[in-house]
PDB file of the backbone (N, CA, C, O) and the ligand in Angstrom, with CONECT records:
HET     ZN  A 101       1
ATOM      1  N   UNK A   1       0.842  -1.190   0.003  1.00  0.00           N
ATOM      2  CA  UNK A   1      -0.003   0.002   0.004  1.00  0.00           C
ATOM      3  C   UNK A   1       0.890   1.252   0.006  1.00  0.00           C
ATOM      4  O   UNK A   1       1.709   1.458   0.902  1.00  0.00           O
ATOM      5  N   UNK A   2       0.702   2.055  -1.009  1.00  0.00           N
ATOM      6  CA  UNK A   2       1.525   3.253  -1.083  1.00  0.00           C
ATOM      7  C   UNK A   2       0.964   4.378  -0.223  1.00  0.00           C
ATOM      8  O   UNK A   2      -0.117   4.250   0.353  1.00  0.00           O
ATOM      9  N   UNK A   3       1.682   5.444  -0.142  1.00  0.00           N
ATOM     10  CA  UNK A   3       1.331   6.532   0.768  1.00  0.00           C
ATOM     11  C   UNK A   3      -0.004   7.185   0.357  1.00  0.00           C
ATOM     12  O   UNK A   3      -0.823   7.508   1.217  1.00  0.00           O
ATOM     13  N   UNK A   4      -0.223   7.377  -0.955  1.00  0.00           N
ATOM     14  CA  UNK A   4      -1.461   8.016  -1.404  1.00  0.00           C
ATOM     15  C   UNK A   4      -2.684   7.156  -1.096  1.00  0.00           C
ATOM     16  O   UNK A   4      -3.714   7.688  -0.682  1.00  0.00           O
ATOM     17  N   UNK A   5      -2.597   5.875  -1.284  1.00  0.00           N
ATOM     18  CA  UNK A   5      -3.713   4.999  -0.962  1.00  0.00           C
ATOM     19  C   UNK A   5      -4.014   5.010   0.533  1.00  0.00           C
ATOM     20  O   UNK A   5      -5.169   4.943   0.954  1.00  0.00           O
ATOM     21  N   UNK A   6      -2.956   5.096   1.317  1.00  0.00           N
ATOM     22  CA  UNK A   6      -3.157   5.158   2.761  1.00  0.00           C
ATOM     23  C   UNK A   6      -3.832   6.454   3.173  1.00  0.00           C
ATOM     24  O   UNK A   6      -4.721   6.446   4.025  1.00  0.00           O
ATOM     25  N   UNK A   7      -3.419   7.573   2.577  1.00  0.00           N
ATOM     26  CA  UNK A   7      -4.048   8.856   2.873  1.00  0.00           C
ATOM     27  C   UNK A   7      -5.507   8.857   2.394  1.00  0.00           C
ATOM     28  O   UNK A   7      -6.378   9.416   3.061  1.00  0.00           O
ATOM     29  N   UNK A   8      -5.773   8.232   1.239  1.00  0.00           N
ATOM     30  CA  UNK A   8      -7.134   8.195   0.704  1.00  0.00           C
ATOM     31  C   UNK A   8      -8.053   7.360   1.575  1.00  0.00           C
ATOM     32  O   UNK A   8      -9.256   7.615   1.630  1.00  0.00           O
ATOM     33  N   UNK A   9      -7.509   6.378   2.246  1.00  0.00           N
ATOM     34  CA  UNK A   9      -8.365   5.513   3.074  1.00  0.00           C
ATOM     35  C   UNK A   9      -8.573   6.044   4.478  1.00  0.00           C
ATOM     36  O   UNK A   9      -9.328   5.449   5.248  1.00  0.00           O
ATOM     37  N   UNK A  10      -7.935   7.132   4.833  1.00  0.00           N
ATOM     38  CA  UNK A  10      -8.052   7.685   6.194  1.00  0.00           C
ATOM     39  C   UNK A  10      -9.474   8.126   6.533  1.00  0.00           C
ATOM     40  O   UNK A  10      -9.919   7.849   7.647  1.00  0.00           O
ATOM     41  N   UNK A  11     -10.222   8.799   5.640  1.00  0.00           N
ATOM     42  CA  UNK A  11     -11.601   9.162   6.029  1.00  0.00           C
ATOM     43  C   UNK A  11     -12.473   7.946   6.295  1.00  0.00           C
ATOM     44  O   UNK A  11     -13.271   7.960   7.231  1.00  0.00           O
ATOM     45  N   UNK A  12     -12.341   6.903   5.501  1.00  0.00           N
ATOM     46  CA  UNK A  12     -13.138   5.688   5.719  1.00  0.00           C
ATOM     47  C   UNK A  12     -12.762   5.060   7.050  1.00  0.00           C
ATOM     48  O   UNK A  12     -13.631   4.640   7.813  1.00  0.00           O
ATOM     49  N   UNK A  13     -11.491   4.998   7.322  1.00  0.00           N
ATOM     50  CA  UNK A  13     -11.019   4.418   8.592  1.00  0.00           C
ATOM     51  C   UNK A  13     -11.533   5.245   9.778  1.00  0.00           C
ATOM     52  O   UNK A  13     -11.964   4.693  10.790  1.00  0.00           O
ATOM     53  N   UNK A  14     -11.483   6.554   9.639  1.00  0.00           N
ATOM     54  CA  UNK A  14     -11.973   7.443  10.695  1.00  0.00           C
ATOM     55  C   UNK A  14     -13.460   7.227  10.938  1.00  0.00           C
ATOM     56  O   UNK A  14     -13.902   7.155  12.085  1.00  0.00           O
ATOM     57  N   UNK A  15     -14.240   7.124   9.849  1.00  0.00           N
ATOM     58  CA  UNK A  15     -15.671   6.907   9.969  1.00  0.00           C
ATOM     59  C   UNK A  15     -15.979   5.589  10.664  1.00  0.00           C
ATOM     60  O   UNK A  15     -16.880   5.512  11.499  1.00  0.00           O
ATOM     61  N   UNK A  16     -15.231   4.563  10.314  1.00  0.00           N
ATOM     62  CA  UNK A  16     -15.427   3.250  10.938  1.00  0.00           C
ATOM     63  C   UNK A  16     -15.097   3.336  12.433  1.00  0.00           C
ATOM     64  O   UNK A  16     -15.838   2.808  13.262  1.00  0.00           O
ATOM     65  N   UNK A  17     -14.001   3.991  12.773  1.00  0.00           N
ATOM     66  CA  UNK A  17     -13.605   4.093  14.194  1.00  0.00           C
ATOM     67  C   UNK A  17     -14.620   4.911  14.987  1.00  0.00           C
ATOM     68  O   UNK A  17     -14.924   4.568  16.129  1.00  0.00           O
ATOM     69  N   UNK A  18     -15.145   5.976  14.407  1.00  0.00           N
ATOM     70  CA  UNK A  18     -16.139   6.793  15.125  1.00  0.00           C
ATOM     71  C   UNK A  18     -17.422   5.994  15.305  1.00  0.00           C
ATOM     72  O   UNK A  18     -18.039   6.076  16.367  1.00  0.00           O
ATOM     73  N   UNK A  19     -17.845   5.226  14.306  1.00  0.00           N
ATOM     74  CA  UNK A  19     -19.044   4.404  14.416  1.00  0.00           C
ATOM     75  C   UNK A  19     -18.870   3.329  15.467  1.00  0.00           C
ATOM     76  O   UNK A  19     -19.768   3.110  16.281  1.00  0.00           O
ATOM     77  N   UNK A  20     -17.734   2.656  15.466  1.00  0.00           N
ATOM     78  CA  UNK A  20     -17.511   1.623  16.472  1.00  0.00           C
ATOM     79  C   UNK A  20     -17.411   2.217  17.877  1.00  0.00           C
ATOM     80  O   UNK A  20     -17.858   1.607  18.848  1.00  0.00           O
ATOM     81  N   UNK A  21     -16.831   3.393  17.976  1.00  0.00           N
ATOM     82  CA  UNK A  21     -16.776   4.056  19.281  1.00  0.00           C
ATOM     83  C   UNK A  21     -18.146   4.428  19.790  1.00  0.00           C
ATOM     84  O   UNK A  21     -18.431   4.279  20.978  1.00  0.00           O
ATOM     85  N   UNK A  22     -19.008   4.916  18.895  1.00  0.00           N
ATOM     86  CA  UNK A  22     -20.365   5.294  19.312  1.00  0.00           C
ATOM     87  C   UNK A  22     -21.156   4.049  19.697  1.00  0.00           C
ATOM     88  O   UNK A  22     -21.899   4.071  20.678  1.00  0.00           O
ATOM     89  N   UNK A  23     -21.007   2.963  18.940  1.00  0.00           N
ATOM     90  CA  UNK A  23     -21.727   1.728  19.285  1.00  0.00           C
ATOM     91  C   UNK A  23     -21.249   1.188  20.623  1.00  0.00           C
ATOM     92  O   UNK A  23     -22.050   0.688  21.413  1.00  0.00           O
ATOM     93  N   UNK A  24     -19.957   1.283  20.883  1.00  0.00           N
ATOM     94  CA  UNK A  24     -19.423   0.856  22.178  1.00  0.00           C
ATOM     95  C   UNK A  24     -20.001   1.722  23.294  1.00  0.00           C
ATOM     96  O   UNK A  24     -20.347   1.210  24.359  1.00  0.00           O
ATOM     97  N   UNK A  25     -20.107   3.027  23.060  1.00  0.00           N
ATOM     98  CA  UNK A  25     -20.714   3.904  24.062  1.00  0.00           C
ATOM     99  C   UNK A  25     -22.157   3.551  24.303  1.00  0.00           C
ATOM    100  O   UNK A  25     -22.637   3.619  25.434  1.00  0.00           O
ATOM    101  N   UNK A  26     -22.868   3.167  23.228  1.00  0.00           N
ATOM    102  CA  UNK A  26     -24.270   2.788  23.367  1.00  0.00           C
ATOM    103  C   UNK A  26     -24.437   1.502  24.160  1.00  0.00           C
ATOM    104  O   UNK A  26     -25.428   1.337  24.871  1.00  0.00           O
ATOM    105  N   UNK A  27     -23.483   0.591  24.047  1.00  0.00           N
ATOM    106  CA  UNK A  27     -23.549  -0.669  24.782  1.00  0.00           C
ATOM    107  C   UNK A  27     -23.164  -0.441  26.242  1.00  0.00           C
ATOM    108  O   UNK A  27     -23.825  -0.951  27.147  1.00  0.00           O
ATOM    109  N   UNK A  28     -22.109   0.317  26.469  1.00  0.00           N
ATOM    110  CA  UNK A  28     -21.587   0.509  27.824  1.00  0.00           C
ATOM    111  C   UNK A  28     -22.484   1.446  28.624  1.00  0.00           C
ATOM    112  O   UNK A  28     -22.805   1.170  29.780  1.00  0.00           O
ATOM    113  N   UNK A  29     -22.892   2.562  28.002  1.00  0.00           N
ATOM    114  CA  UNK A  29     -23.731   3.561  28.678  1.00  0.00           C
ATOM    115  C   UNK A  29     -24.917   3.871  27.776  1.00  0.00           C
ATOM    116  O   UNK A  29     -24.865   4.819  26.992  1.00  0.00           O
ATOM    117  N   UNK A  30     -25.995   3.078  27.877  1.00  0.00           N
ATOM    118  CA  UNK A  30     -27.120   3.270  26.942  1.00  0.00           C
ATOM    119  C   UNK A  30     -27.918   4.535  27.160  1.00  0.00           C
ATOM    120  O   UNK A  30     -28.653   4.957  26.267  1.00  0.00           O
ATOM    121  N   UNK A  31     -27.796   5.147  28.309  1.00  0.00           N
ATOM    122  CA  UNK A  31     -28.564   6.379  28.578  1.00  0.00           C
ATOM    123  C   UNK A  31     -27.691   7.616  28.504  1.00  0.00           C
ATOM    124  O   UNK A  31     -26.555   7.621  28.979  1.00  0.00           O
ATOM    125  N   UNK A  32     -28.228   8.650  27.912  1.00  0.00           N
ATOM    126  CA  UNK A  32     -27.542   9.937  27.855  1.00  0.00           C
ATOM    127  C   UNK A  32     -28.354  10.980  28.611  1.00  0.00           C
ATOM    128  O   UNK A  32     -29.447  10.691  29.097  1.00  0.00           O
ATOM    129  N   UNK A  33     -27.825  12.175  28.708  1.00  0.00           N
ATOM    130  CA  UNK A  33     -28.511  13.246  29.410  1.00  0.00           C
ATOM    131  C   UNK A  33     -29.666  13.733  28.565  1.00  0.00           C
ATOM    132  O   UNK A  33     -29.553  13.800  27.341  1.00  0.00           O
ATOM    133  N   UNK A  34     -30.762  14.069  29.189  1.00  0.00           N
ATOM    134  CA  UNK A  34     -31.925  14.607  28.489  1.00  0.00           C
ATOM    135  C   UNK A  34     -31.602  16.047  28.087  1.00  0.00           C
ATOM    136  O   UNK A  34     -31.207  16.864  28.920  1.00  0.00           O
ATOM    137  N   UNK A  35     -31.775  16.338  26.816  1.00  0.00           N
ATOM    138  CA  UNK A  35     -31.461  17.689  26.322  1.00  0.00           C
ATOM    139  C   UNK A  35     -32.593  18.681  26.609  1.00  0.00           C
ATOM    140  O   UNK A  35     -32.376  19.893  26.632  1.00  0.00           O
ATOM    141  N   UNK A  36     -33.780  18.164  26.824  1.00  0.00           N
ATOM    142  CA  UNK A  36     -34.906  19.058  27.068  1.00  0.00           C
ATOM    143  C   UNK A  36     -34.805  19.690  28.442  1.00  0.00           C
ATOM    144  O   UNK A  36     -35.006  20.897  28.578  1.00  0.00           O
ATOM    145  N   UNK A  37     -34.500  18.906  29.462  1.00  0.00           N
ATOM    146  CA  UNK A  37     -34.490  19.411  30.826  1.00  0.00           C
ATOM    147  C   UNK A  37     -33.064  19.540  31.357  1.00  0.00           C
ATOM    148  O   UNK A  37     -32.885  19.871  32.530  1.00  0.00           O
ATOM    149  N   UNK A  38     -32.042  19.290  30.533  1.00  0.00           N
ATOM    150  CA  UNK A  38     -30.638  19.346  30.930  1.00  0.00           C
ATOM    151  C   UNK A  38     -30.363  18.444  32.109  1.00  0.00           C
ATOM    152  O   UNK A  38     -29.619  18.798  33.024  1.00  0.00           O
ATOM    153  N   UNK A  39     -30.988  17.242  32.075  1.00  0.00           N
ATOM    154  CA  UNK A  39     -30.780  16.165  33.057  1.00  0.00           C
ATOM    155  C   UNK A  39     -31.280  16.536  34.449  1.00  0.00           C
ATOM    156  O   UNK A  39     -30.879  15.903  35.426  1.00  0.00           O
ATOM    157  N   UNK A  40     -32.133  17.531  34.566  1.00  0.00           N
ATOM    158  CA  UNK A  40     -32.695  17.843  35.872  1.00  0.00           C
ATOM    159  C   UNK A  40     -33.993  17.077  36.136  1.00  0.00           C
ATOM    160  O   UNK A  40     -34.362  16.876  37.293  1.00  0.00           O
ATOM    161  N   UNK A  41     -34.675  16.657  35.105  1.00  0.00           N
ATOM    162  CA  UNK A  41     -35.924  15.953  35.248  1.00  0.00           C
ATOM    163  C   UNK A  41     -37.119  16.876  35.361  1.00  0.00           C
ATOM    164  O   UNK A  41     -38.270  16.439  35.365  1.00  0.00           O
ATOM    165  N   UNK A  42     -36.825  18.154  35.450  1.00  0.00           N
ATOM    166  CA  UNK A  42     -37.898  19.147  35.594  1.00  0.00           C
ATOM    167  C   UNK A  42     -37.826  20.095  34.398  1.00  0.00           C
ATOM    168  O   UNK A  42     -36.754  20.577  34.034  1.00  0.00           O
ATOM    169  N   UNK A  43     -38.964  20.347  33.805  1.00  0.00           N
ATOM    170  CA  UNK A  43     -38.997  21.251  32.658  1.00  0.00           C
ATOM    171  C   UNK A  43     -40.054  22.321  32.904  1.00  0.00           C
ATOM    172  O   UNK A  43     -41.087  22.056  33.519  1.00  0.00           O
ATOM    173  N   UNK A  44     -39.800  23.483  32.438  1.00  0.00           N
ATOM    174  CA  UNK A  44     -40.744  24.589  32.611  1.00  0.00           C
ATOM    175  C   UNK A  44     -41.844  24.447  31.591  1.00  0.00           C
ATOM    176  O   UNK A  44     -41.583  24.241  30.406  1.00  0.00           O
ATOM    177  N   UNK A  45     -43.087  24.557  32.052  1.00  0.00           N
ATOM    178  CA  UNK A  45     -44.207  24.481  31.103  1.00  0.00           C
ATOM    179  C   UNK A  45     -44.253  25.773  30.297  1.00  0.00           C
ATOM    180  O   UNK A  45     -43.808  26.824  30.758  1.00  0.00           O
ATOM    181  N   UNK A  46     -44.790  25.678  29.101  1.00  0.00           N
ATOM    182  CA  UNK A  46     -44.769  26.852  28.207  1.00  0.00           C
ATOM    183  C   UNK A  46     -45.744  27.927  28.633  1.00  0.00           C
ATOM    184  O   UNK A  46     -45.451  29.115  28.491  1.00  0.00           O
ATOM    185  N   UNK A  47     -46.892  27.540  29.150  1.00  0.00           N
ATOM    186  CA  UNK A  47     -47.904  28.522  29.479  1.00  0.00           C
ATOM    187  C   UNK A  47     -47.681  29.121  30.847  1.00  0.00           C
ATOM    188  O   UNK A  47     -47.732  30.342  31.000  1.00  0.00           O
ATOM    189  N   UNK A  48     -47.435  28.300  31.838  1.00  0.00           N
ATOM    190  CA  UNK A  48     -47.259  28.805  33.179  1.00  0.00           C
ATOM    191  C   UNK A  48     -45.758  28.832  33.510  1.00  0.00           C
ATOM    192  O   UNK A  48     -44.949  28.267  32.773  1.00  0.00           O
ATOM    193  N   UNK A  49     -45.404  29.465  34.579  1.00  0.00           N
ATOM    194  CA  UNK A  49     -44.007  29.510  35.000  1.00  0.00           C
ATOM    195  C   UNK A  49     -43.632  28.344  35.885  1.00  0.00           C
ATOM    196  O   UNK A  49     -42.486  28.225  36.319  1.00  0.00           O
ATOM    197  N   UNK A  50     -44.604  27.480  36.152  1.00  0.00           N
ATOM    198  CA  UNK A  50     -44.356  26.347  37.047  1.00  0.00           C
ATOM    199  C   UNK A  50     -43.458  25.316  36.354  1.00  0.00           C
ATOM    200  O   UNK A  50     -43.452  25.194  35.129  1.00  0.00           O
ATOM    201  N   UNK A  51     -42.716  24.592  37.158  1.00  0.00           N
ATOM    202  CA  UNK A  51     -41.848  23.550  36.612  1.00  0.00           C
ATOM    203  C   UNK A  51     -42.515  22.202  36.879  1.00  0.00           C
ATOM    204  O   UNK A  51     -42.975  21.923  37.986  1.00  0.00           O
ATOM    205  N   UNK A  52     -42.554  21.380  35.841  1.00  0.00           N
ATOM    206  CA  UNK A  52     -43.168  20.067  35.947  1.00  0.00           C
ATOM    207  C   UNK A  52     -42.160  19.007  35.529  1.00  0.00           C
ATOM    208  O   UNK A  52     -41.067  19.313  35.051  1.00  0.00           O
ATOM    209  N   UNK A  53     -42.562  17.732  35.724  1.00  0.00           N
ATOM    210  CA  UNK A  53     -41.705  16.649  35.258  1.00  0.00           C
ATOM    211  C   UNK A  53     -41.546  16.733  33.762  1.00  0.00           C
ATOM    212  O   UNK A  53     -42.511  17.003  33.046  1.00  0.00           O
ATOM    213  N   UNK A  54     -40.358  16.508  33.288  1.00  0.00           N
ATOM    214  CA  UNK A  54     -40.075  16.560  31.852  1.00  0.00           C
ATOM    215  C   UNK A  54     -40.830  15.451  31.164  1.00  0.00           C
ATOM    216  O   UNK A  54     -40.809  14.305  31.614  1.00  0.00           O
ATOM    217  N   UNK A  55     -41.510  15.788  30.053  1.00  0.00           N
ATOM    218  CA  UNK A  55     -42.279  14.788  29.329  1.00  0.00           C
ATOM    219  C   UNK A  55     -41.382  13.857  28.516  1.00  0.00           C
ATOM    220  O   UNK A  55     -41.727  12.696  28.295  1.00  0.00           O
ATOM    221  N   UNK A  56     -40.258  14.353  28.081  1.00  0.00           N
ATOM    222  CA  UNK A  56     -39.378  13.553  27.230  1.00  0.00           C
ATOM    223  C   UNK A  56     -38.722  12.414  28.025  1.00  0.00           C
ATOM    224  O   UNK A  56     -38.596  11.297  27.521  1.00  0.00           O
ATOM    225  N   UNK A  57     -38.313  12.693  29.244  1.00  0.00           N
ATOM    226  CA  UNK A  57     -37.610  11.691  30.017  1.00  0.00           C
ATOM    227  C   UNK A  57     -38.424  11.213  31.214  1.00  0.00           C
ATOM    228  O   UNK A  57     -37.924  10.428  32.020  1.00  0.00           O
ATOM    229  N   UNK A  58     -39.660  11.665  31.345  1.00  0.00           N
ATOM    230  CA  UNK A  58     -40.554  11.279  32.441  1.00  0.00           C
ATOM    231  C   UNK A  58     -39.961  11.615  33.805  1.00  0.00           C
ATOM    232  O   UNK A  58     -40.213  10.905  34.779  1.00  0.00           O
ATOM    233  N   UNK A  59     -39.187  12.672  33.887  1.00  0.00           N
ATOM    234  CA  UNK A  59     -38.638  13.136  35.159  1.00  0.00           C
ATOM    235  C   UNK A  59     -37.365  12.433  35.577  1.00  0.00           C
ATOM    236  O   UNK A  59     -36.860  12.708  36.666  1.00  0.00           O
ATOM    237  N   UNK A  60     -36.815  11.533  34.761  1.00  0.00           N
ATOM    238  CA  UNK A  60     -35.594  10.843  35.168  1.00  0.00           C
ATOM    239  C   UNK A  60     -34.325  11.632  34.836  1.00  0.00           C
ATOM    240  O   UNK A  60     -33.290  11.444  35.476  1.00  0.00           O
ATOM    241  N   UNK A  61     -34.402  12.500  33.852  1.00  0.00           N
ATOM    242  CA  UNK A  61     -33.206  13.236  33.419  1.00  0.00           C
ATOM    243  C   UNK A  61     -32.346  12.441  32.442  1.00  0.00           C
ATOM    244  O   UNK A  61     -31.292  12.910  32.012  1.00  0.00           O
ATOM    245  N   UNK A  62     -32.792  11.246  32.097  1.00  0.00           N
ATOM    246  CA  UNK A  62     -32.043  10.381  31.202  1.00  0.00           C
ATOM    247  C   UNK A  62     -32.864  10.075  29.968  1.00  0.00           C
ATOM    248  O   UNK A  62     -34.094  10.067  30.022  1.00  0.00           O
ATOM    249  N   UNK A  63     -32.198   9.825  28.861  1.00  0.00           N
ATOM    250  CA  UNK A  63     -32.875   9.412  27.644  1.00  0.00           C
ATOM    251  C   UNK A  63     -32.054   8.306  27.001  1.00  0.00           C
ATOM    252  O   UNK A  63     -30.836   8.242  27.168  1.00  0.00           O
ATOM    253  N   UNK A  64     -32.737   7.434  26.263  1.00  0.00           N
ATOM    254  CA  UNK A  64     -32.066   6.357  25.578  1.00  0.00           C
ATOM    255  C   UNK A  64     -31.385   6.888  24.315  1.00  0.00           C
ATOM    256  O   UNK A  64     -32.005   7.595  23.520  1.00  0.00           O
ATOM    257  N   UNK A  65     -30.127   6.549  24.137  1.00  0.00           N
ATOM    258  CA  UNK A  65     -29.378   7.014  22.971  1.00  0.00           C
ATOM    259  C   UNK A  65     -29.983   6.469  21.690  1.00  0.00           C
ATOM    260  O   UNK A  65     -30.573   5.388  21.698  1.00  0.00           O
ATOM    261  N   UNK A  66     -29.847   7.197  20.591  1.00  0.00           N
ATOM    262  CA  UNK A  66     -30.395   6.782  19.302  1.00  0.00           C
ATOM    263  C   UNK A  66     -29.758   5.463  18.882  1.00  0.00           C
ATOM    264  O   UNK A  66     -30.451   4.577  18.382  1.00  0.00           O
ATOM    265  N   UNK A  67     -28.480   5.323  19.074  1.00  0.00           N
ATOM    266  CA  UNK A  67     -27.790   4.088  18.717  1.00  0.00           C
ATOM    267  C   UNK A  67     -28.304   2.913  19.505  1.00  0.00           C
ATOM    268  O   UNK A  67     -28.361   1.797  18.989  1.00  0.00           O
ATOM    269  N   UNK A  68     -28.680   3.142  20.749  1.00  0.00           N
ATOM    270  CA  UNK A  68     -29.214   2.058  21.559  1.00  0.00           C
ATOM    271  C   UNK A  68     -30.608   1.659  21.076  1.00  0.00           C
ATOM    272  O   UNK A  68     -30.978   0.487  21.138  1.00  0.00           O
ATOM    273  N   UNK A  69     -31.392   2.651  20.587  1.00  0.00           N
ATOM    274  CA  UNK A  69     -32.685   2.341  19.973  1.00  0.00           C
ATOM    275  C   UNK A  69     -32.466   1.387  18.789  1.00  0.00           C
ATOM    276  O   UNK A  69     -33.213   0.424  18.616  1.00  0.00           O
ATOM    277  N   UNK A  70     -31.441   1.663  17.981  1.00  0.00           N
ATOM    278  CA  UNK A  70     -31.150   0.846  16.821  1.00  0.00           C
ATOM    279  C   UNK A  70     -30.740  -0.555  17.252  1.00  0.00           C
ATOM    280  O   UNK A  70     -31.190  -1.548  16.680  1.00  0.00           O
ATOM    281  N   UNK A  71     -29.887  -0.627  18.260  1.00  0.00           N
ATOM    282  CA  UNK A  71     -29.422  -1.936  18.756  1.00  0.00           C
ATOM    283  C   UNK A  71     -30.619  -2.737  19.287  1.00  0.00           C
ATOM    284  O   UNK A  71     -30.736  -3.931  19.013  1.00  0.00           O
ATOM    285  N   UNK A  72     -31.501  -2.087  20.040  1.00  0.00           N
ATOM    286  CA  UNK A  72     -32.668  -2.792  20.594  1.00  0.00           C
ATOM    287  C   UNK A  72     -33.585  -3.269  19.473  1.00  0.00           C
ATOM    288  O   UNK A  72     -34.119  -4.377  19.536  1.00  0.00           O
ATOM    289  N   UNK A  73     -33.769  -2.443  18.455  1.00  0.00           N
ATOM    290  CA  UNK A  73     -34.616  -2.829  17.323  1.00  0.00           C
ATOM    291  C   UNK A  73     -34.031  -4.040  16.607  1.00  0.00           C
ATOM    292  O   UNK A  73     -34.751  -4.991  16.301  1.00  0.00           O
ATOM    293  N   UNK A  74     -32.735  -4.009  16.341  1.00  0.00           N
ATOM    294  CA  UNK A  74     -32.080  -5.130  15.657  1.00  0.00           C
ATOM    295  C   UNK A  74     -32.167  -6.408  16.499  1.00  0.00           C
ATOM    296  O   UNK A  74     -32.352  -7.501  15.964  1.00  0.00           O
ATOM    297  N   UNK A  75     -32.033  -6.260  17.809  1.00  0.00           N
ATOM    298  CA  UNK A  75     -32.128  -7.406  18.705  1.00  0.00           C
ATOM    299  C   UNK A  75     -33.539  -7.980  18.674  1.00  0.00           C
ATOM    300  O   UNK A  75     -33.712  -9.198  18.648  1.00  0.00           O
ATOM    301  N   UNK A  76     -34.567  -7.096  18.676  1.00  0.00           N
ATOM    302  CA  UNK A  76     -35.942  -7.568  18.628  1.00  0.00           C
ATOM    303  C   UNK A  76     -36.227  -8.258  17.315  1.00  0.00           C
ATOM    304  O   UNK A  76     -36.909  -9.283  17.298  1.00  0.00           O
ATOM    305  N   UNK A  77     -35.710  -7.713  16.183  1.00  0.00           N
ATOM    306  CA  UNK A  77     -35.921  -8.346  14.888  1.00  0.00           C
ATOM    307  C   UNK A  77     -35.227  -9.721  14.843  1.00  0.00           C
ATOM    308  O   UNK A  77     -35.765 -10.680  14.287  1.00  0.00           O
ATOM    309  N   UNK A  78     -34.054  -9.797  15.423  1.00  0.00           N
ATOM    310  CA  UNK A  78     -33.351 -11.105  15.472  1.00  0.00           C
ATOM    311  C   UNK A  78     -34.130 -12.117  16.296  1.00  0.00           C
ATOM    312  O   UNK A  78     -34.237 -13.280  15.907  1.00  0.00           O
ATOM    313  N   UNK A  79     -34.675 -11.690  17.425  1.00  0.00           N
ATOM    314  CA  UNK A  79     -35.503 -12.587  18.234  1.00  0.00           C
ATOM    315  C   UNK A  79     -36.752 -13.020  17.514  1.00  0.00           C
ATOM    316  O   UNK A  79     -37.165 -14.175  17.620  1.00  0.00           O
ATOM    317  N   UNK A  80     -37.371 -12.093  16.770  1.00  0.00           N
ATOM    318  CA  UNK A  80     -38.570 -12.414  16.034  1.00  0.00           C
ATOM    319  C   UNK A  80     -38.302 -13.397  14.900  1.00  0.00           C
ATOM    320  O   UNK A  80     -39.164 -14.201  14.546  1.00  0.00           O
ATOM    321  N   UNK A  81     -37.108 -13.325  14.340  1.00  0.00           N
ATOM    322  CA  UNK A  81     -36.788 -14.218  13.227  1.00  0.00           C
ATOM    323  C   UNK A  81     -36.546 -15.627  13.699  1.00  0.00           C
ATOM    324  O   UNK A  81     -36.657 -16.562  12.907  1.00  0.00           O
ATOM    325  N   UNK A  82     -36.214 -15.816  14.980  1.00  0.00           N
ATOM    326  CA  UNK A  82     -35.946 -17.160  15.495  1.00  0.00           C
ATOM    327  C   UNK A  82     -37.241 -17.898  15.839  1.00  0.00           C
ATOM    328  O   UNK A  82     -37.225 -19.119  15.991  1.00  0.00           O
ATOM    329  N   UNK A  83     -38.377 -17.170  15.966  1.00  0.00           N
ATOM    330  CA  UNK A  83     -39.652 -17.830  16.335  1.00  0.00           C
ATOM    331  C   UNK A  83     -40.284 -18.508  15.160  1.00  0.00           C
ATOM    332  O   UNK A  83     -41.352 -19.106  15.294  1.00  0.00           O
TER     333      UNK A  83
HETATM  334 ZN    ZN A 101     -35.875  15.510  30.530  1.00  0.00          ZN2+
END
């Protein structure tokens, strides 16, 4: 492999490494911080000034990562195919 081919393959290699890193993060830590309530679990209602439980995370302050949704879906499809 010459130097130019190695340089040309760097973006693909970087993309693969970033994807594998994100999937590893989804397996190790499936929950991320809720962006709506900034992980407080409380969100301000639009009409009143009162703070209520965040509807997106149900007051937990955590949300399931998108990659974990994909992993769970693939796992459910795999289980369904075995039946
Ligand atoms: Zn929230």
